[in-house]
N, C-alpha and C positions, 0 to 999 in steps of 0.2 A: 916209529913209536911202538912199544910192546904194548900188547892189550893186557895190562896188568894193574893192580891197585897198589896205593901207597901203604905203607904200614899204618896201624890204627893210631900211632902217635902223632901223624901228621895233621896239622889245622887245617889241610885242604887235600882232598882225596882225588885221585885222577883214575878213571878207568876208560879205556878205548875199546870200543865194541862196534863192528860194523861200520867203520869209517865215522865213528861219533865219538868225541871226547866228552866224557861226564865229569865236570868238575864239581865236587860236593863240598860245601863248607863243613867242617867237622869239629865245632865247637859247641855242641847243643847246651852243655852245662853253662855256658857263657852266653848263651843267646846268639852264637855264631858271630860275636863281636869281631871287628876286624883289628886283631892284633898286629903288632909288627911282624911277628912270625908268620902269620897267615897271609899278610900283605906280601912279604918277601917270597913265600911259596908260590902266591899268584904270579908275581913277576916272573920268577923261573919257570913255571910250567907254561905261561902263556907264550914266553919266548922260544919254547922248545915246540908248541903246537903250531906257532906261526910258520916255521919252516918245515912241517911235516905235510907232505903232499897226500899221505894216506888219510889223513882227517879232513872231513868235508864238512862238519857242522860241530859246534861247541855247545853243551848244555851246562848251565849253571844252576845246581840246585843246592839243597841244604838238609841236613839231619836236624831231627827235634822239631817243636811246634813253631819255632821262630826261623824266618828265612834269613835275616840278618838286622842286628840291632844298632848298627853302626860302629863307630870307632870304640875300642876298648877303653873307657873311662879310667880305669884302675892304672893304666899306663900313662895317661895323660896329665896327672895331678904334678904340679911343681917342675915340669920341664923347662928347660933353658929355652931361649927363642931360638937357637940353632936346632934344637931337639923337635920343637913344634913344626918348624920349617921343614926338616927332613920328613917329619911323618906326613904331613900334608902333601908334600910333594911325591912321596912314595905313593900315597892313595890315589893321586891324581894322575901318576905314571900308570898304575893299573887301569884306571877308568879310560884313559886315552889309549890304552894298548888294546881294549876290547874293541875300539872303534877301528883301531888300525890293523887288527887281526884280518887276514884275508877271508876266513871262513865266518860265515853267519853265526852269531852267538845268540842263544834263546835263555832267557831267565824263567828257570822253572819255580814259581812263587807259591809255596805252600801254606805260608804263614805270614806274619808281621815283617814289614820292611821299614826301617825307620833310618833317618840320618842319612849316613854314608850307604846303609842298606837300601835306602830309597834311591840313593845316587846310583847304586850297582844296578838295580832293576832299569833305570832310565837309560845307563850306559850301553845296556845290551841292545842288539839290534831288533829283537822280537821279546815279548814277555807274555807268558801264560800263567793265569792265577787261579788259585782254588777260590771258591765263593766267600770263605771266610777270612781270606787274606786282607791285611790293612796296611796302609801306607801313609807315612808322616815324616815332616821335616821338624822335629820337636826340639831342636837345639836352643831355640829362643827362650825356652821355658826354664833351662838352666844356665841361662847367659853366654850360650855358644851359638850365635847364629849360624844357620847351615849354609854357609856362603859357598863352599866347594860343592857340596851335593845341589846347590842351586844351578850350577853349569849345565849338566845334562837335563835337569828337570824343566829349565825354562825352554829348552830345545823339544822337549816332549809335550809339553801340555800347554794351554792358551796363557795370554798375558795376565788375565784377572785372577784366575784360580791358583797360579802359581805364588804370586806374593799372598794370597790368602793361606796358602799352606805353610809358607814361610815365616809369616808375621804371626799367626795364632799358634802355629805348632800342632794344630788339631789334625788327627787322622781322618782318612777318607776311607770308605769302602773299597772293595775290589770292583763293585759295579760302578762306583764314581770314577775310580781310576779308567775303567774301560771307556766311560763317556768322553773323558778328558784326552784320551789317546796314550796314558801312561802304560797301559797293557793292551794287548791285541785280543785276547779272550779271555773270559771268566767260565769256569766250569766247576761242577761238584768235584770235591777232592778226589773221589773214587775214580774220576775221569782224567785225572790232571797228567798221569803219565803217558796214557794213550793218546790225548790230545797233542801233548808235545812230541811223541814219536810219529803221529799223523803229519805234523808240519815238517820234522825232520825228514820224513820219507818223501814228503813233496819236493823239499830242496835238493834231496840226494838224486832224484830223478833227471835233473838239469846237469849241464857239462860243470865240473868244478873248477875248471879254468875261468870259464865265463862268469860264475858266480864270483870269484874272486875280483875280476875285473869290474863287474858290476857294482860290487859292494864299495870298492875303493872309489869309483866315480860318483856314486851317490853321495857320500860325505864330501867329497871334493867340490861338488857343484853346489852343495846345500845352502850355503851362505853367500854365493856369488850373485851378482846383479843378473838380469835375464841375458843380457847380451854375451856376458863372460860365461855364463851357464852354458849357453848354446854353443859358444866356441869351443869350450871344453868338451862338452858332450858330442859334438861332431868328430873331433879327433879320436875320441874314445870309440866312437861308432866306426870310424875307418880302421882302427886297430883291430876292433872286434871282429868286421866283416872279413879281415884278411886271416884270422886265425882258423886253424885246421878244423876247430869244432864247429864253426859258424858254417864252413862250406859243407862239412859233414851233415849238419844239422838241416841246412836246406835241401841237400839232395835226398836226404832221408825222408824229409817231408814230401817231396815232389814223387819220390819213389814209394811212399806209402809203407816205410819200414821203420824199425827202431834203429836210432842213431847209436853209434859206437864212439864214446867221448874219450878223449885223451885225459891225462891228469893234469 
């Protein structure tokens, strides 16, 4: 994948630099709402990134003061049943694609993330938030319960706070999101980019092939019972141990040298 930006008319910008794919929501005038066009561009770009062995990490950010306000309500009024089903399936496919993506995905949250925007944060593997960021699932306030945003939210935070967010629609602060496990770190806005890149660089030090294997195994075992999880993990460990990078890494450690990873 070439290291280049999309045109300014795109709802989602892509820049690839130093093995990192930066995806930037580009509808600041619409609070980065997830229009059908933006979701379609998301699906297309994630499909390309998935097969690009040169990309080791994905960072999702946004232009303007709002990270993402959820679905574009101006596109949702008066739709047919088929139209609504297609829209919510399209959005769900994007969220599931983030989990299936071989590369780790980091949300760079500089501002408010509501409804499907909060879902987007929860669907990423990691999330770094600026101190002024807020998170909410406020659909209940307008008669549209945040049912699809609920799916990754309840996997990210405990059982009592999740329904409180969903039933009241009230926002939580970045610090509260950190306490609940929705985000990994909260930092001053001026430190946001550096903190994101610090984590990116830590991930990039390890074997890309083993990172891909490990991420897939994490989500595969997550909802299994303990016995099934160990059975799966054992087979993954065997596959991992036989991989060139595992042999190289163990030898490099014993020989006190830096490992040379494959792609």
